Each structure stands twice: as C-alpha cells, then as structure tokens.
PDB file of N, CA, C and O in Angstrom:
ATOM      1  N   UNK A   1      19.263  57.986  39.610  1.00  0.00           N
ATOM      2  CA  UNK A   1      19.803  56.647  39.141  1.00  0.00           C
ATOM      3  C   UNK A   1      18.727  55.898  38.542  1.00  0.00           C
ATOM      4  O   UNK A   1      18.941  55.269  37.505  1.00  0.00           O
ATOM      5  N   UNK A   2      17.466  55.901  39.148  1.00  0.00           N
ATOM      6  CA  UNK A   2      16.477  54.994  38.510  1.00  0.00           C
ATOM      7  C   UNK A   2      16.164  55.438  36.972  1.00  0.00           C
ATOM      8  O   UNK A   2      15.842  54.602  36.127  1.00  0.00           O
ATOM      9  N   UNK A   3      16.281  56.776  36.694  1.00  0.00           N
ATOM     10  CA  UNK A   3      16.040  57.231  35.354  1.00  0.00           C
ATOM     11  C   UNK A   3      17.119  56.771  34.388  1.00  0.00           C
ATOM     12  O   UNK A   3      16.840  56.630  33.197  1.00  0.00           O
ATOM     13  N   UNK A   4      18.248  56.549  34.819  1.00  0.00           N
ATOM     14  CA  UNK A   4      19.385  56.017  34.005  1.00  0.00           C
ATOM     15  C   UNK A   4      19.079  54.655  33.612  1.00  0.00           C
ATOM     16  O   UNK A   4      19.177  54.291  32.440  1.00  0.00           O
ATOM     17  N   UNK A   5      18.682  53.829  34.633  1.00  0.00           N
ATOM     18  CA  UNK A   5      18.216  52.420  34.405  1.00  0.00           C
ATOM     19  C   UNK A   5      17.163  52.348  33.383  1.00  0.00           C
ATOM     20  O   UNK A   5      17.260  51.551  32.450  1.00  0.00           O
ATOM     21  N   UNK A   6      16.107  53.183  33.519  1.00  0.00           N
ATOM     22  CA  UNK A   6      14.987  53.309  32.559  1.00  0.00           C
ATOM     23  C   UNK A   6      15.480  53.589  31.153  1.00  0.00           C
ATOM     24  O   UNK A   6      15.038  52.949  30.199  1.00  0.00           O
ATOM     25  N   UNK A   7      16.350  54.498  31.022  1.00  0.00           N
ATOM     26  CA  UNK A   7      16.822  54.905  29.644  1.00  0.00           C
ATOM     27  C   UNK A   7      17.664  53.731  29.029  1.00  0.00           C
ATOM     28  O   UNK A   7      17.551  53.420  27.843  1.00  0.00           O
ATOM     29  N   UNK A   8      18.518  53.096  29.900  1.00  0.00           N
ATOM     30  CA  UNK A   8      19.366  51.974  29.354  1.00  0.00           C
ATOM     31  C   UNK A   8      18.365  50.888  28.960  1.00  0.00           C
ATOM     32  O   UNK A   8      18.489  50.322  27.874  1.00  0.00           O
ATOM     33  N   UNK A   9      17.449  50.600  29.743  1.00  0.00           N
ATOM     34  CA  UNK A   9      16.401  49.517  29.438  1.00  0.00           C
ATOM     35  C   UNK A   9      15.625  49.850  28.166  1.00  0.00           C
ATOM     36  O   UNK A   9      15.331  48.972  27.355  1.00  0.00           O
ATOM     37  N   UNK A  10      15.298  51.140  28.004  1.00  0.00           N
ATOM     38  CA  UNK A  10      14.582  51.559  26.777  1.00  0.00           C
ATOM     39  C   UNK A  10      15.376  51.378  25.457  1.00  0.00           C
ATOM     40  O   UNK A  10      14.868  50.978  24.410  1.00  0.00           O
ATOM     41  N   UNK A  11      16.651  51.709  25.618  1.00  0.00           N
ATOM     42  CA  UNK A  11      17.560  51.569  24.488  1.00  0.00           C
ATOM     43  C   UNK A  11      17.657  50.075  24.139  1.00  0.00           C
ATOM     44  O   UNK A  11      17.569  49.676  22.978  1.00  0.00           O
ATOM     45  N   UNK A  12      17.845  49.257  25.211  1.00  0.00           N
ATOM     46  CA  UNK A  12      18.015  47.870  24.898  1.00  0.00           C
ATOM     47  C   UNK A  12      16.838  47.306  24.258  1.00  0.00           C
ATOM     48  O   UNK A  12      16.944  46.533  23.306  1.00  0.00           O
ATOM     49  N   UNK A  13      15.608  47.700  24.794  1.00  0.00           N
ATOM     50  CA  UNK A  13      14.360  47.195  24.091  1.00  0.00           C
ATOM     51  C   UNK A  13      14.152  47.641  22.745  1.00  0.00           C
ATOM     52  O   UNK A  13      13.580  46.958  21.895  1.00  0.00           O
ATOM     53  N   UNK A  14      14.678  48.939  22.525  1.00  0.00           N
ATOM     54  CA  UNK A  14      14.532  49.471  21.154  1.00  0.00           C
ATOM     55  C   UNK A  14      15.521  48.747  20.181  1.00  0.00           C
ATOM     56  O   UNK A  14      15.232  48.532  19.004  1.00  0.00           O
ATOM     57  N   UNK A  15      16.645  48.404  20.724  1.00  0.00           N
ATOM     58  CA  UNK A  15      17.656  47.646  19.714  1.00  0.00           C
ATOM     59  C   UNK A  15      17.157  46.234  19.570  1.00  0.00           C
ATOM     60  O   UNK A  15      17.363  45.674  18.493  1.00  0.00           O
ATOM     61  N   UNK A  16      16.504  45.571  20.558  1.00  0.00           N
ATOM     62  CA  UNK A  16      15.997  44.245  20.223  1.00  0.00           C
ATOM     63  C   UNK A  16      14.783  44.350  19.345  1.00  0.00           C
ATOM     64  O   UNK A  16      14.622  43.507  18.462  1.00  0.00           O
ATOM     65  N   UNK A  17      13.906  45.333  19.523  1.00  0.00           N
ATOM     66  CA  UNK A  17      12.815  45.484  18.596  1.00  0.00           C
ATOM     67  C   UNK A  17      13.324  45.730  17.192  1.00  0.00           C
ATOM     68  O   UNK A  17      12.751  45.216  16.231  1.00  0.00           O
ATOM     69  N   UNK A  18      14.393  46.510  17.051  1.00  0.00           N
ATOM     70  CA  UNK A  18      14.888  46.872  15.777  1.00  0.00           C
ATOM     71  C   UNK A  18      15.425  45.516  15.037  1.00  0.00           C
ATOM     72  O   UNK A  18      15.161  45.263  13.861  1.00  0.00           O
ATOM     73  N   UNK A  19      16.145  44.752  15.809  1.00  0.00           N
ATOM     74  CA  UNK A  19      16.688  43.524  15.367  1.00  0.00           C
ATOM     75  C   UNK A  19      15.638  42.461  14.970  1.00  0.00           C
ATOM     76  O   UNK A  19      15.791  41.755  13.974  1.00  0.00           O
ATOM     77  N   UNK A  20      14.572  42.375  15.783  1.00  0.00           N
ATOM     78  CA  UNK A  20      13.537  41.343  15.656  1.00  0.00           C
ATOM     79  C   UNK A  20      12.437  41.762  14.648  1.00  0.00           C
ATOM     80  O   UNK A  20      12.045  40.983  13.778  1.00  0.00           O
ATOM     81  N   UNK A  21      11.980  42.945  14.784  1.00  0.00           N
ATOM     82  CA  UNK A  21      10.794  43.424  14.036  1.00  0.00           C
ATOM     83  C   UNK A  21      11.168  44.204  12.803  1.00  0.00           C
ATOM     84  O   UNK A  21      10.320  44.355  11.924  1.00  0.00           O
ATOM     85  N   UNK A  22      12.342  44.697  12.675  1.00  0.00           N
ATOM     86  CA  UNK A  22      12.650  45.462  11.576  1.00  0.00           C
ATOM     87  C   UNK A  22      12.465  46.971  11.820  1.00  0.00           C
ATOM     88  O   UNK A  22      11.704  47.347  12.712  1.00  0.00           O
ATOM     89  N   UNK A  23      13.144  47.849  11.049  1.00  0.00           N
ATOM     90  CA  UNK A  23      13.253  49.280  11.307  1.00  0.00           C
ATOM     91  C   UNK A  23      11.953  49.940  11.306  1.00  0.00           C
ATOM     92  O   UNK A  23      11.729  50.800  12.159  1.00  0.00           O
ATOM     93  N   UNK A  24      10.976  49.594  10.343  1.00  0.00           N
ATOM     94  CA  UNK A  24       9.717  50.311  10.312  1.00  0.00           C
ATOM     95  C   UNK A  24       8.857  50.174  11.589  1.00  0.00           C
ATOM     96  O   UNK A  24       8.336  51.131  12.163  1.00  0.00           O
ATOM     97  N   UNK A  25       8.763  48.873  11.972  1.00  0.00           N
ATOM     98  CA  UNK A  25       7.854  48.543  13.138  1.00  0.00           C
ATOM     99  C   UNK A  25       8.521  49.186  14.438  1.00  0.00           C
ATOM    100  O   UNK A  25       7.850  49.749  15.302  1.00  0.00           O
ATOM    101  N   UNK A  26       9.886  49.047  14.490  1.00  0.00           N
ATOM    102  CA  UNK A  26      10.502  49.624  15.710  1.00  0.00           C
ATOM    103  C   UNK A  26      10.339  51.153  15.740  1.00  0.00           C
ATOM    104  O   UNK A  26      10.135  51.773  16.784  1.00  0.00           O
ATOM    105  N   UNK A  27      10.441  51.713  14.537  1.00  0.00           N
ATOM    106  CA  UNK A  27      10.124  53.351  14.528  1.00  0.00           C
ATOM    107  C   UNK A  27       8.809  53.572  14.939  1.00  0.00           C
ATOM    108  O   UNK A  27       8.591  54.477  15.745  1.00  0.00           O
ATOM    109  N   UNK A  28       7.829  52.829  14.476  1.00  0.00           N
ATOM    110  CA  UNK A  28       6.409  53.012  14.929  1.00  0.00           C
ATOM    111  C   UNK A  28       6.199  52.807  16.441  1.00  0.00           C
ATOM    112  O   UNK A  28       5.357  53.495  17.017  1.00  0.00           O
ATOM    113  N   UNK A  29       6.904  51.922  17.090  1.00  0.00           N
ATOM    114  CA  UNK A  29       6.812  51.635  18.414  1.00  0.00           C
ATOM    115  C   UNK A  29       7.457  52.855  19.190  1.00  0.00           C
ATOM    116  O   UNK A  29       6.884  53.348  20.163  1.00  0.00           O
ATOM    117  N   UNK A  30       8.615  53.301  18.743  1.00  0.00           N
ATOM    118  CA  UNK A  30       9.273  54.491  19.400  1.00  0.00           C
ATOM    119  C   UNK A  30       8.312  55.699  19.235  1.00  0.00           C
ATOM    120  O   UNK A  30       8.049  56.362  20.239  1.00  0.00           O
ATOM    121  N   UNK A  31       7.824  55.997  18.155  1.00  0.00           N
ATOM    122  CA  UNK A  31       6.818  57.092  17.906  1.00  0.00           C
ATOM    123  C   UNK A  31       5.668  57.091  18.816  1.00  0.00           C
ATOM    124  O   UNK A  31       5.263  58.078  19.429  1.00  0.00           O
ATOM    125  N   UNK A  32       5.103  55.742  18.863  1.00  0.00           N
ATOM    126  CA  UNK A  32       3.934  55.604  19.844  1.00  0.00           C
ATOM    127  C   UNK A  32       4.239  55.847  21.317  1.00  0.00           C
ATOM    128  O   UNK A  32       3.412  56.368  22.065  1.00  0.00           O
ATOM    129  N   UNK A  33       5.415  55.467  21.703  1.00  0.00           N
ATOM    130  CA  UNK A  33       5.947  55.695  23.084  1.00  0.00           C
ATOM    131  C   UNK A  33       6.060  57.167  23.308  1.00  0.00           C
ATOM    132  O   UNK A  33       5.637  57.629  24.367  1.00  0.00           O
ATOM    133  N   UNK A  34       6.598  57.949  22.399  1.00  0.00           N
ATOM    134  CA  UNK A  34       6.784  59.386  22.470  1.00  0.00           C
ATOM    135  C   UNK A  34       5.468  60.090  22.323  1.00  0.00           C
ATOM    136  O   UNK A  34       5.253  61.114  22.972  1.00  0.00           O
ATOM    137  N   UNK A  35       4.605  59.607  21.527  1.00  0.00           N
ATOM    138  CA  UNK A  35       3.312  60.357  21.181  1.00  0.00           C
ATOM    139  C   UNK A  35       2.368  60.290  22.350  1.00  0.00           C
ATOM    140  O   UNK A  35       1.694  61.283  22.625  1.00  0.00           O
ATOM    141  N   UNK A  36       2.269  59.112  23.101  1.00  0.00           N
ATOM    142  CA  UNK A  36       1.290  59.025  24.076  1.00  0.00           C
ATOM    143  C   UNK A  36       1.328  60.005  25.176  1.00  0.00           C
ATOM    144  O   UNK A  36       0.276  60.515  25.562  1.00  0.00           O
ATOM    145  N   UNK A  37       2.454  60.306  25.707  1.00  0.00           N
ATOM    146  CA  UNK A  37       2.473  61.358  26.816  1.00  0.00           C
ATOM    147  C   UNK A  37       2.164  62.698  26.232  1.00  0.00           C
ATOM    148  O   UNK A  37       1.567  63.509  26.939  1.00  0.00           O
ATOM    149  N   UNK A  38       2.518  63.020  24.987  1.00  0.00           N
ATOM    150  CA  UNK A  38       2.220  64.281  24.267  1.00  0.00           C
ATOM    151  C   UNK A  38       0.734  64.438  24.148  1.00  0.00           C
ATOM    152  O   UNK A  38       0.163  65.466  24.511  1.00  0.00           O
ATOM    153  N   UNK A  39       0.105  63.386  23.626  1.00  0.00           N
ATOM    154  CA  UNK A  39      -1.361  63.504  23.415  1.00  0.00           C
ATOM    155  C   UNK A  39      -2.094  63.574  24.767  1.00  0.00           C
ATOM    156  O   UNK A  39      -3.114  64.253  24.890  1.00  0.00           O
ATOM    157  N   UNK A  40      -1.581  62.890  25.743  1.00  0.00           N
ATOM    158  CA  UNK A  40      -2.190  62.988  27.055  1.00  0.00           C
ATOM    159  C   UNK A  40      -2.074  64.406  27.642  1.00  0.00           C
ATOM    160  O   UNK A  40      -3.012  64.876  28.286  1.00  0.00           O
ATOM    161  N   UNK A  41      -0.904  65.115  27.422  1.00  0.00           N
ATOM    162  CA  UNK A  41      -0.693  66.445  27.891  1.00  0.00           C
ATOM    163  C   UNK A  41      -1.667  67.412  27.125  1.00  0.00           C
ATOM    164  O   UNK A  41      -2.254  68.328  27.701  1.00  0.00           O
ATOM    165  N   UNK A  42      -1.793  67.149  25.815  1.00  0.00           N
ATOM    166  CA  UNK A  42      -2.620  68.090  25.005  1.00  0.00           C
ATOM    167  C   UNK A  42      -4.133  67.880  25.331  1.00  0.00           C
ATOM    168  O   UNK A  42      -4.946  68.751  25.019  1.00  0.00           O
ATOM    169  N   UNK A  43      -4.490  66.804  25.916  1.00  0.00           N
ATOM    170  CA  UNK A  43      -5.876  66.620  26.202  1.00  0.00           C
ATOM    171  C   UNK A  43      -6.223  67.246  27.496  1.00  0.00           C
ATOM    172  O   UNK A  43      -7.412  67.297  27.812  1.00  0.00           O
ATOM    173  N   UNK A  44      -5.271  67.750  28.315  1.00  0.00           N
ATOM    174  CA  UNK A  44      -5.581  68.521  29.514  1.00  0.00           C
ATOM    175  C   UNK A  44      -6.122  69.846  29.293  1.00  0.00           C
ATOM    176  O   UNK A  44      -5.680  70.445  28.312  1.00  0.00           O
ATOM    177  N   UNK A  45      -6.965  70.404  29.990  1.00  0.00           N
ATOM    178  CA  UNK A  45      -7.531  71.744  29.872  1.00  0.00           C
ATOM    179  C   UNK A  45      -6.307  72.731  30.431  1.00  0.00           C
ATOM    180  O   UNK A  45      -5.389  72.309  31.133  1.00  0.00           O
ATOM    181  N   UNK A  46      -6.439  74.010  30.036  1.00  0.00           N
ATOM    182  CA  UNK A  46      -5.398  74.963  30.557  1.00  0.00           C
ATOM    183  C   UNK A  46      -5.161  74.983  31.975  1.00  0.00           C
ATOM    184  O   UNK A  46      -4.024  75.107  32.429  1.00  0.00           O
ATOM    185  N   UNK A  47      -6.248  74.858  32.739  1.00  0.00           N
ATOM    186  CA  UNK A  47      -5.973  74.914  34.221  1.00  0.00           C
ATOM    187  C   UNK A  47      -5.225  73.621  34.791  1.00  0.00           C
ATOM    188  O   UNK A  47      -4.505  73.701  35.786  1.00  0.00           O
ATOM    189  N   UNK A  48      -5.434  72.452  34.117  1.00  0.00           N
ATOM    190  CA  UNK A  48      -4.752  71.286  34.534  1.00  0.00           C
ATOM    191  C   UNK A  48      -3.235  71.310  34.067  1.00  0.00           C
ATOM    192  O   UNK A  48      -2.319  70.791  34.704  1.00  0.00           O
ATOM    193  N   UNK A  49      -3.113  71.934  32.959  1.00  0.00           N
ATOM    194  CA  UNK A  49      -1.680  72.146  32.396  1.00  0.00           C
ATOM    195  C   UNK A  49      -0.815  73.049  33.405  1.00  0.00           C
ATOM    196  O   UNK A  49       0.322  72.753  33.771  1.00  0.00           O
ATOM    197  N   UNK A  50      -1.488  74.138  33.778  1.00  0.00           N
ATOM    198  CA  UNK A  50      -0.818  75.065  34.737  1.00  0.00           C
ATOM    199  C   UNK A  50      -0.518  74.312  35.998  1.00  0.00           C
ATOM    200  O   UNK A  50       0.601  74.482  36.483  1.00  0.00           O
ATOM    201  N   UNK A  51      -1.313  73.546  36.566  1.00  0.00           N
ATOM    202  CA  UNK A  51      -1.111  72.770  37.813  1.00  0.00           C
ATOM    203  C   UNK A  51      -0.011  71.809  37.573  1.00  0.00           C
ATOM    204  O   UNK A  51       0.822  71.616  38.457  1.00  0.00           O
ATOM    205  N   UNK A  52       0.048  71.191  36.430  1.00  0.00           N
ATOM    206  CA  UNK A  52       1.027  70.134  36.188  1.00  0.00           C
ATOM    207  C   UNK A  52       2.421  70.838  36.046  1.00  0.00           C
ATOM    208  O   UNK A  52       3.406  70.341  36.592  1.00  0.00           O
ATOM    209  N   UNK A  53       2.503  71.939  35.349  1.00  0.00           N
ATOM    210  CA  UNK A  53       3.777  72.753  35.301  1.00  0.00           C
ATOM    211  C   UNK A  53       4.215  73.228  36.613  1.00  0.00           C
ATOM    212  O   UNK A  53       5.396  73.175  36.954  1.00  0.00           O
ATOM    213  N   UNK A  54       3.217  73.723  37.408  1.00  0.00           N
ATOM    214  CA  UNK A  54       3.600  74.249  38.773  1.00  0.00           C
ATOM    215  C   UNK A  54       4.165  73.121  39.560  1.00  0.00           C
ATOM    216  O   UNK A  54       5.147  73.321  40.275  1.00  0.00           O
ATOM    217  N   UNK A  55       3.606  71.941  39.475  1.00  0.00           N
ATOM    218  CA  UNK A  55       4.074  70.778  40.303  1.00  0.00           C
ATOM    219  C   UNK A  55       5.417  70.364  39.971  1.00  0.00           C
ATOM    220  O   UNK A  55       6.183  69.937  40.835  1.00  0.00           O
ATOM    221  N   UNK A  56       5.796  70.494  38.511  1.00  0.00           N
ATOM    222  CA  UNK A  56       7.035  70.155  38.106  1.00  0.00           C
ATOM    223  C   UNK A  56       8.109  71.089  38.561  1.00  0.00           C
ATOM    224  O   UNK A  56       9.224  70.683  38.887  1.00  0.00           O
ATOM    225  N   UNK A  57       7.746  72.390  38.579  1.00  0.00           N
ATOM    226  CA  UNK A  57       8.660  73.376  39.079  1.00  0.00           C
ATOM    227  C   UNK A  57       8.888  73.244  40.629  1.00  0.00           C
ATOM    228  O   UNK A  57       9.990  73.467  41.132  1.00  0.00           O
ATOM    229  N   UNK A  58       7.864  72.896  41.305  1.00  0.00           N
ATOM    230  CA  UNK A  58       8.039  72.618  42.729  1.00  0.00           C
ATOM    231  C   UNK A  58       8.954  71.454  43.052  1.00  0.00           C
ATOM    232  O   UNK A  58       9.696  71.499  44.033  1.00  0.00           O
ATOM    233  N   UNK A  59       8.905  70.373  42.204  1.00  0.00           N
ATOM    234  CA  UNK A  59       9.697  69.282  42.388  1.00  0.00           C
ATOM    235  C   UNK A  59      11.187  69.645  42.164  1.00  0.00           C
ATOM    236  O   UNK A  59      12.069  69.154  42.869  1.00  0.00           O
ATOM    237  N   UNK A  60      11.452  70.555  41.123  1.00  0.00           N
ATOM    238  CA  UNK A  60      12.850  71.018  40.785  1.00  0.00           C
ATOM    239  C   UNK A  60      13.289  72.024  41.716  1.00  0.00           C
ATOM    240  O   UNK A  60      14.466  72.371  41.615  1.00  0.00           O
ATOM    241  N   UNK A  61      12.531  72.595  42.660  1.00  0.00           N
ATOM    242  CA  UNK A  61      12.965  73.536  43.520  1.00  0.00           C
ATOM    243  C   UNK A  61      12.854  74.946  43.092  1.00  0.00           C
ATOM    244  O   UNK A  61      13.468  75.851  43.656  1.00  0.00           O
ATOM    245  N   UNK A  62      12.034  75.126  42.054  1.00  0.00           N
ATOM    246  CA  UNK A  62      11.927  76.449  41.406  1.00  0.00           C
ATOM    247  C   UNK A  62      10.888  77.314  41.941  1.00  0.00           C
ATOM    248  O   UNK A  62      10.642  78.352  41.327  1.00  0.00           O
ATOM    249  N   UNK A  63      10.224  77.022  43.034  1.00  0.00           N
ATOM    250  CA  UNK A  63       9.300  77.914  43.593  1.00  0.00           C
ATOM    251  C   UNK A  63       8.001  77.230  43.874  1.00  0.00           C
ATOM    252  O   UNK A  63       7.066  77.860  44.369  1.00  0.00           O
TER     253      UNK A  63
END
C-alpha cells in the first residue's frame, strides 16, 4: 500500500511540474529521478551488486 501512495504522489508531482515548469524541465526532472538510482547501482563493485541482488531475492522469498 505505501508504494501505491508513493506512485500516486510521484504522478501528481510530475503533473504539477509539467503544468508549472513546462515539458522540457519536467522531463529533465523525471530523467534525473530515474537516473540517480541507476548511476548509484552502476557505481557499486560486483560483490556489492551480488549482495544487493541476493538481499532483494531474500525479501521476495526467493531463497
């Protein structure tokens, strides 16, 4: 349930940013929000990535 609230809030903020700032700036904000976690993940070394993936599987009940 908390993830749904986050998604709805994100969409609302995106629509407000689109209305107030214009499409180009809103697109840059969305790309920045998506790019930051990706860059953070890519900065991890292989052993840290393995540990992170294993932790995610453990939370999902996959082993």
